[in-house]
C-alpha positions as CSV (number, residue, x, y, z in Angstrom):
1,M,-17.3,26.3,-42.2
2,A,-16.0,28.2,-39.2
3,R,-13.1,26.7,-37.3
4,G,-14.3,24.4,-34.4
5,K,-17.8,23.9,-35.9
6,D,-19.6,20.7,-35.0
7,L,-19.5,18.4,-38.0
8,V,-21.8,15.7,-36.7
9,G,-24.5,15.0,-39.3
10,C,-22.6,16.7,-42.1
11,R,-21.9,14.8,-45.4
12,F,-18.7,14.9,-47.3
13,G,-19.0,12.9,-50.5
14,R,-20.1,9.4,-49.4
15,L,-19.2,10.0,-45.8
16,T,-21.6,11.0,-43.0
17,V,-20.0,12.3,-39.8
18,L,-21.3,10.3,-36.8
19,E,-19.3,11.7,-33.8
20,K,-16.3,13.7,-32.7
21,T,-13.6,11.6,-31.0
22,D,-11.0,12.6,-28.5
23,Q,-8.2,11.6,-30.8
24,R,-5.9,13.9,-32.8
25,E,-3.8,13.5,-35.9
26,K,-1.3,16.2,-36.6
27,H,-3.2,18.5,-34.3
28,Y,-6.5,17.9,-36.1
29,V,-9.6,16.4,-34.6
30,L,-10.5,12.9,-35.8
31,W,-14.2,12.3,-36.7
32,R,-15.9,8.9,-36.8
33,C,-17.7,8.7,-40.2
34,R,-19.9,6.1,-41.9
35,C,-19.6,5.5,-45.6
36,D,-22.6,4.8,-47.8
37,C,-21.3,1.2,-48.1
38,G,-21.7,0.7,-44.4
39,R,-18.1,0.9,-43.2
40,E,-16.9,3.3,-40.6
41,I,-13.6,5.2,-40.6
42,L,-11.8,8.0,-38.8
43,V,-11.0,11.1,-40.7
44,D,-9.4,14.4,-39.5
45,T,-11.1,17.8,-39.9
46,K,-8.6,19.1,-42.5
47,R,-9.1,16.2,-45.0
48,L,-12.9,16.2,-44.6
49,K,-13.2,19.9,-45.3
50,R,-10.8,19.9,-48.2
51,G,-12.5,16.9,-49.8
52,T,-9.3,14.9,-49.7
53,V,-11.3,11.9,-48.3
54,R,-14.8,11.4,-49.6
55,D,-15.3,7.7,-49.0
56,C,-13.9,4.8,-46.9
57,G,-11.9,3.5,-49.8
58,C,-14.6,1.4,-51.3
59,V,-14.7,3.4,-54.6
60,P,-12.5,1.9,-57.3
61,G,-9.3,3.9,-57.7
62,K,-9.3,5.0,-54.1
63,N,-8.5,1.6,-52.5
64,A,-5.3,-0.4,-52.0
65,R,-2.9,-0.6,-55.0
66,R,-3.5,-4.3,-55.4
67,G,-7.2,-4.4,-55.8
68,N,-10.6,-2.7,-55.3
69,V,-11.7,-4.9,-52.5
70,A,-9.5,-5.0,-49.3
71,E,-9.3,-7.9,-47.0
72,D,-11.2,-7.4,-43.8
73,L,-8.8,-7.5,-40.9
74,T,-11.3,-6.6,-38.2
75,G,-10.6,-8.6,-35.0
76,Q,-7.3,-10.0,-36.1
77,K,-4.2,-9.7,-33.9
78,F,-0.8,-8.7,-35.1
79,G,1.7,-8.7,-32.2
80,E,0.3,-6.4,-29.5
81,L,-2.2,-4.9,-31.9
82,T,-5.9,-5.9,-32.4
83,V,-7.6,-4.5,-35.4
84,I,-10.7,-2.5,-34.5
85,S,-12.0,-0.8,-37.7
86,R,-11.1,0.5,-41.1
87,A,-9.4,3.9,-41.3
88,E,-8.9,6.2,-44.2
89,N,-6.5,5.2,-46.9
90,K,-3.0,6.8,-47.1
91,N,-0.9,6.9,-50.3
92,G,-3.2,4.4,-51.9
93,R,-2.9,1.8,-49.1
94,V,-5.6,0.5,-46.9
95,C,-5.3,1.5,-43.2
96,W,-6.7,0.1,-40.0
97,L,-7.4,1.5,-36.6
98,C,-5.8,-0.9,-34.0
99,R,-5.9,-1.1,-30.2
100,C,-2.7,-2.0,-28.4
101,S,-2.4,-4.3,-25.4
102,C,-1.2,-1.3,-23.4
103,G,-4.4,0.5,-24.1
104,G,-3.1,2.9,-26.8
105,Q,-4.4,3.1,-30.4
106,K,-2.6,3.3,-33.7
107,I,-3.5,3.7,-37.3
108,T,-1.3,1.7,-39.7
109,T,-1.4,0.1,-43.1
110,A,-2.5,-3.5,-43.8
111,H,0.8,-4.0,-45.5
112,D,2.8,-3.1,-42.3
113,L,0.6,-5.3,-40.2
114,K,0.9,-8.3,-42.4
115,A,4.6,-7.8,-42.9
116,G,5.3,-7.6,-39.2
117,K,6.7,-4.0,-39.4
118,C,4.1,-2.7,-37.0
119,R,3.5,-4.8,-33.9
120,S,2.7,-2.3,-31.2
121,C,1.6,1.3,-30.7
122,G,5.2,2.4,-30.1
123,G,4.4,3.6,-26.6
124,A,6.9,3.7,-23.7
125,A,5.7,0.3,-22.5
126,H,7.0,-1.3,-25.7
127,R,10.0,0.9,-26.5
128,T,11.9,-0.4,-23.4
129,G,12.1,-3.9,-24.9
130,R,12.2,-3.1,-28.6
131,N,15.2,-4.4,-30.4
132,K,17.0,-4.8,-27.1
133,I,20.1,-7.0,-27.1
134,D,21.7,-8.2,-23.8
135,L,25.3,-6.8,-23.9
136,T,26.0,-7.4,-20.2
137,G,29.6,-8.3,-19.7
138,R,30.5,-8.1,-23.4
139,H,33.8,-6.4,-24.4
140,F,34.2,-3.8,-27.1
141,G,37.8,-2.8,-27.3
142,R,38.7,-1.3,-23.9
143,L,35.0,-1.1,-23.0
144,T,32.9,-3.5,-21.0
145,A,29.1,-3.2,-21.1
146,L,27.7,-3.2,-17.5
147,Y,24.0,-2.5,-17.8
148,P,21.3,-0.8,-20.0
149,T,20.0,2.6,-19.0
150,D,16.5,4.1,-19.7
151,A,18.0,6.6,-22.2
152,R,17.6,6.1,-26.0
153,D,19.2,7.9,-28.9
154,R,17.1,9.5,-31.7
155,R,17.0,6.1,-33.5
156,G,15.7,4.3,-30.4
157,S,19.0,2.5,-29.6
158,V,19.5,1.7,-25.9
159,Y,22.3,3.5,-24.0
160,W,24.6,1.1,-22.1
161,H,26.6,2.1,-19.1
162,C,30.2,0.9,-19.8
163,S,33.4,0.8,-17.9
164,C,36.8,1.5,-19.6
165,E,40.1,-0.1,-18.8
166,C,41.4,3.3,-17.9
167,G,38.9,3.4,-15.0
168,N,36.4,5.9,-16.5
169,T,32.8,5.1,-17.3
170,V,30.7,6.2,-20.2
171,D,27.1,5.8,-21.6
172,L,27.0,4.8,-25.2
173,P,24.2,3.6,-27.6
174,E,24.0,-0.1,-28.4
175,S,24.5,0.6,-32.1
176,V,27.9,2.3,-31.8
177,L,29.1,-0.5,-29.5
178,V,28.0,-3.3,-31.8
179,Y,29.3,-1.7,-35.0
180,G,32.7,-0.9,-33.4
181,N,32.4,2.9,-33.6
182,Y,33.6,3.3,-30.1
183,R,36.4,1.2,-28.5
184,S,37.2,3.3,-25.5
185,C,35.9,6.1,-23.4
186,G,38.0,8.5,-25.4
187,C,41.4,7.6,-23.8
188,M,42.5,5.7,-26.8
189,K,42.0,8.7,-29.1
190,R,43.9,11.0,-26.7
191,E,46.8,8.5,-26.5
192,N,47.0,8.2,-30.3
193,Q,47.0,12.0,-30.6
194,K,49.9,12.2,-28.2
195,Q,51.8,9.6,-30.2
196,I,51.2,11.4,-33.4
197,S,52.3,14.7,-31.9
198,K,55.6,13.2,-30.8
199,K,56.3,12.2,-34.4
200,L,55.6,15.7,-35.8
201,H,58.2,18.4,-35.8
202,M,56.8,21.8,-34.9
203,I,58.9,24.9,-35.5
204,D,57.3,28.2,-34.4
205,G,53.8,26.7,-35.0
206,T,54.7,25.3,-38.4
207,C,54.6,21.5,-38.9
208,I,57.5,20.2,-41.1
209,E,55.6,17.0,-42.1
210,M,52.5,19.0,-43.2
211,L,54.6,21.2,-45.5
212,E,56.3,18.1,-47.0
213,K,53.0,16.3,-47.7
214,R,50.7,19.2,-48.5
215,K,47.9,18.4,-50.9
216,Y,45.7,20.4,-53.2
217,R,42.6,21.8,-51.6
218,E,39.2,22.6,-53.0
219,D,37.6,24.5,-50.1
220,N,38.0,28.0,-51.5
221,T,36.4,29.9,-54.4
222,S,39.1,28.9,-57.0
223,G,39.9,25.3,-56.2
224,F,43.6,25.8,-55.4
225,R,45.1,26.5,-52.0
226,G,45.9,30.1,-51.3
227,V,44.2,31.3,-54.5
228,Y,40.8,33.2,-54.0
229,Q,38.6,34.6,-56.7
230,M,37.3,38.1,-55.9
231,K,34.1,39.7,-56.8
232,N,35.7,41.5,-59.8
233,H,36.7,38.0,-61.1
234,K,40.4,38.5,-60.4
235,Y,42.5,36.2,-58.3
236,R,44.1,37.1,-55.0
237,V,47.1,35.0,-53.9
238,S,48.5,34.6,-50.4
239,I,50.5,32.1,-48.4
240,G,50.6,31.2,-44.7
241,F,53.8,30.7,-42.7
242,K,54.5,30.6,-38.9
243,R,51.0,31.7,-38.1
244,Q,51.1,34.6,-40.4
245,R,49.6,35.3,-43.8
246,F,51.6,37.0,-46.5
247,Y,50.0,38.7,-49.5
248,V,51.6,37.7,-52.8
249,G,49.5,39.6,-55.4
250,V,46.4,39.9,-57.6
251,Y,46.2,38.3,-61.0
252,D,43.8,38.6,-63.9
253,N,44.5,35.0,-65.1
254,Y,43.9,31.9,-63.0
255,D,46.9,30.0,-64.3
256,D,49.1,33.0,-63.5
257,A,47.7,33.1,-59.9
258,V,48.4,29.4,-59.4
259,Q,51.9,29.7,-60.7
260,A,52.5,32.6,-58.4
261,R,51.3,30.5,-55.5
262,L,53.6,27.6,-56.5
263,S,56.6,29.9,-56.7
264,A,55.8,31.3,-53.2
265,E,55.5,27.8,-51.9
266,E,58.9,26.9,-53.4
267,L,60.5,30.0,-51.8
268,V,58.8,29.8,-48.4
269,H,57.6,26.2,-47.6
270,D,60.2,24.2,-49.6
271,G,62.9,26.6,-48.5
272,F,62.0,26.2,-44.9
273,V,61.9,22.4,-45.1
274,H,65.3,22.2,-46.8
275,A,66.8,24.7,-44.2
276,Y,65.3,22.6,-41.4
277,R,66.6,19.3,-42.7
278,A,70.1,20.7,-43.1
279,W,70.1,22.3,-39.7
280,K,68.7,19.1,-38.1
281,E,71.5,17.0,-39.7
282,K,74.1,19.2,-38.1
283,A,72.3,19.4,-34.8
284,D,72.1,15.6,-34.5
285,R,75.9,15.4,-35.1
286,D,76.7,18.2,-32.7
287,P,74.0,19.1,-30.1
288,E,76.3,21.8,-28.6
289,W,76.5,23.5,-32.0
290,A,72.7,23.5,-32.2
291,E,72.4,25.3,-28.9
292,D,74.6,28.1,-30.1
293,H,73.1,28.1,-33.6
294,P,69.3,28.0,-33.5
295,L,67.4,27.7,-36.8
296,H,66.6,31.1,-38.2
297,F,64.2,31.3,-41.2
298,E,62.0,34.4,-41.5
299,V,59.8,35.7,-44.3
300,K,59.4,39.4,-45.0
301,K,57.7,41.6,-47.7
302,V,60.3,43.8,-49.3
303,N,59.4,46.2,-52.1
304,G,56.3,44.2,-52.9
305,S,58.1,40.8,-53.1
306,L,58.6,38.0,-50.5
307,Q,62.1,37.5,-49.3
308,V,63.6,34.9,-47.0
309,M,66.0,35.8,-44.2
310,T,68.2,33.0,-42.9
311,G,71.1,32.9,-40.5
């Protein structure tokens, strides 16, 4: 059949096409069909032509999972929805076409209707009040919720306009406020970062505390920091210090590469930490001496080997 052909009067299994509707499902036209049993359902063009749907669900094995005969929900109300007629089954479940109080239509399963999972068409008229909690005046850390906005996040959570103790305002979803994911406009994080930075000792871009508490990393091809497996299956070893990277060597064996990296760390990182601690102890006792004797710890590659220069 050519695309766009009028299917009215055509038969597909036990279904006879009665009319073309103005509705669409996944960009396909919905056709009103009558089954040989007398029921009417809406089926899209794709499923009709492919033979996916050949009856209204009255044939055993094509109906709801819990029985061959489905309960007739026509005319019953579920929240804002009123059941109009039977629709084609989906995934073995009986579906119904419903009209919403706002004028919209929705196809949903009998299970979702009875369980209260579907109570409206989901249009804008219903989204504004769905799952809405009044947070006006409630405090969340430094934040105070002022009023809800019309914005929603991808999960449908309402954005609330909030004021922070620092004087700033910010819009945040209801969910992140209720679950404590946000406690300020961002000022608390900035303050904490400043406090942490005051406790760290940076020397020429190198953090003493990070060298002392370094951990094994598994974000490279070998699983050990500074050891990288090359395409020829050998292992390249390097070490970073004072915003520079120094080449250590290439090794055939993984264990040898790791040992080379550990030796380089002992020479460079541990050596630097020990030198700094010794210098800091003298500097605390005699600040004037520290001004005349700044810490000097440099790494250079000499004749293929790393060497430390101090003074």
